[in-house]
Every structure is written in structure tokens, then in C-alpha cells.
N, C-alpha and C positions, 0 to 999 in steps of 0.2 A: 880854789882849784876848779870847782865846778864852773865858775864864770869864765875861767880861762879855756876850759874844754868847750864851752858854749861859743865863745869867741872864735876858737879855732875851727869849730864845725861851721860857723857862719862864714868864715874866711874861705874854707874849702868849698863850700856851696857856691859862694860868689865866684870863685875862680873857675869852678866847673861851668857855671853859667856863662861866664865870659869866654871860656874856651869853646863852648858850644856855639856861641854867636860868631866868634872868629872863624870857626870851621865852616859855618853856613856862608859867611861872607866870602871865604876863600873858595868855596864851591861855586858860588855865583861868578866870581871873577874868573876862575878857571873855565867855566862854561862860556863866558863871554869871549875870553881870549881864544878858546878853541873855535868858536863860531867865526870870529874875525879871521883867524888863520885859514879856515876852510873857505871862506869867501875869497880871500886873497889868492889861494891856491887855484880855485875855480877860474877866477879872472885871468890868472897867468896862463892856465891851460887853454882857455877859450881864445885868448889873444895870440897864443902860439899857433893854435889851429888856424886862425884867420890868416896869419902870416904865411902859412904853408899852402894856402889856396892860390890858384892861378887867377889872373885878372877876370876871365870869363865867369868863373865860379863866384867870385866876389860880386860881379855885376848882376848875377842872378838874384841876389837878395839885397844888394845895396847899390842902387844906380849911380850914386856919386862916389867916385874913387877916393876923393879927398876925405869923405866921412869915414870910409873904411880904413884909410891910412892913419887918420887921427885915432881911431879906436885901437888899431893894432899897435900903435906906438905909445899908448898911454901906459904909465907905470901901474903895476898891479894894485897899488893902494888907492888909486883913483877910480871913482865910480864911472 
């Protein structure tokens, strides 16, 4: 009976350890996903703002219209 209790305690301890590691891994993944979504959201807003500018405003910071058009038409997941 004592060996069974010892085995059960070891099993519980092992499971708690595994759960703690999984929780840490989950937190890392959630942080990475959140960071990626934030980057995508920023790119989407930046490109929408670029599309809302007139040609003269775009020319003030980007002399080549084709570069500006390429940037504003990129999907949000592309850098």
C-alpha cells in the first residue's frame, strides 16, 4: 500500500511538472501570436493611411510613385 501511495505521489508530481511546462509553452505561444497579430494590424493601418494620402503628400517622403504603390498594395502579412 505504501509503495502504491509513493507511486501515485510521483505520478501526481510528474503530471504537475508537465502541466507547468505546458502552461509556460502556451504562454510563450500566446505572446508570439499576440505580437504577430499586433505587427499585422500596424502594417494594415499604415498601408491604409498611405492609400488615403494624395499624390503630393506621397511624393514628399517617397519620390518614386511605384514604390509607394507597391507598399500600399502589399498584403499585411508581408514585410
